[in-house]
N, C-alpha and C positions, 0 to 999 in steps of 0.2 A: 253794488253792495255785496257782490258775490265773494269778495275777499274777506268779508267779516268772519271772525272766528279766531281760534288759536291753532297755530301751525307749528309742528315740531320737525326739525331737520331730520331727514331720513337717510339721505345719501348726497354725495357731491361728485361732480365731474370736472376734472382739471383744475380744482380749486387751489391745490398747492402751487401749481405753475402760475396761476393768476396772482396769488399772494406774493410769490417771488418777483413777478413783474412789477407789482406795486411797491417793492422795496422792503417787504416785511422779512425780518430775520428768521432763520431756520427754527429757532426755539419757539417763537410766537406762532409760526406756521404749524408746527407739530401740535401745539396746544389748541389752535383753532380747529384742527381736524376733529377734535373731541370736545367741542364747546357745548354740545347739547342745546343748541340755540332753539329758543321758542319765540315765535312772533305772534302777538295778539293784535289783530287789525280791527278797528272800529271805524266804519265810514258813515258819515252823515252828509248826504249831498256831496259837495266838493271839498269837504273837510275830512281829514284823517287823523286819528289818534292811533299811534303804534307803540306797543310796549315790546321791547326786545329784552329777553332774559336768557342768560347763558351761565355757564360755570363761572365766568369771570366778571360779568357786570350786568346791571339792569339799567335800561335807558328808556325814557319816555320821549316820543317824538310827536309833535303836532305840526301839521302842514296843511295848506290849502292848495289844491291843484292850480298850477300856473303861477304860484307866488314863490319867489326865491326865498330860501332859508339856509341857515348855516347848520352843519352837522359834523360831528366828530366820529370817525370810523372806530371800530373796536381797538385798533392799534394806535389810536391817537391822531391819525391823519385828519387834518381839518379840510373840509370841502364846503362849497357853496353851490346851490343849484335848485332845480325845480323837478317836480313830478307832473306829468300830464296824463290824461286818460285818452287812449287811442283805441276806440272800440272797446274790446274786453281786455285790453292790455294797459297796464300802468307803465309808463316810460319815464325813467329818471335820467337826468343829465347833470353831472356834478363836476365842477372844476376844483382841482386841488389848489389849496392856498399856498403850498410850498413851492410848486413848480409850474402851475397853470396848465397842467395836463388834464385831459378830460376822461372821466370814468362814466360809462353809461351802464344802466341797469334796467331790466324789465321784470315785471311780475305778471305771470299769466296762470290761468288754471287749465291744467291738462289732465284729463282722466281722473278728476277728483283730487289732484295734487296741485300744490302751489309750486310753480317753477320760477325761481329767481335766477336770472341770467346776468352775467357781468361781462364787460368788455373794457380792457385797458391796454393801450399801446400794442394792439394786435393780438392780445391773448384773451381768449374767451373761456368762461367757466360757468357752471350751473350748480345751484343747490336746490334740492328737491325736498319739499316739506309735505308731511301728511297731516290732515286735520285731526285734532284731538277731540 
């Protein structure tokens, strides 16, 4: 339950390159760099409720560890996958519905910050969040 709380994006590393690899156009990438994303995480046992709010949208996501679910990324890309807990790390593996390519993501706590890492087709990126 260490992830519980509200987290606001503070900085990103290689995020533009990652979004480009995902096929997101330059206009949407520029907007995403300044999305002021906030994530509120509520964990109860193996169930999670996550609220994502940004300049562009608010989305509620409910999932259970190890149970497959469908999700729509901010750019509209549809994926299906699961989250697993591996020690203190949340690991997500999602398959794009349009091309069957795999997006992996992790959430870890490092030095009081939430670090969300992404990997897609050989390009890695991170978004670092500070607790509110």
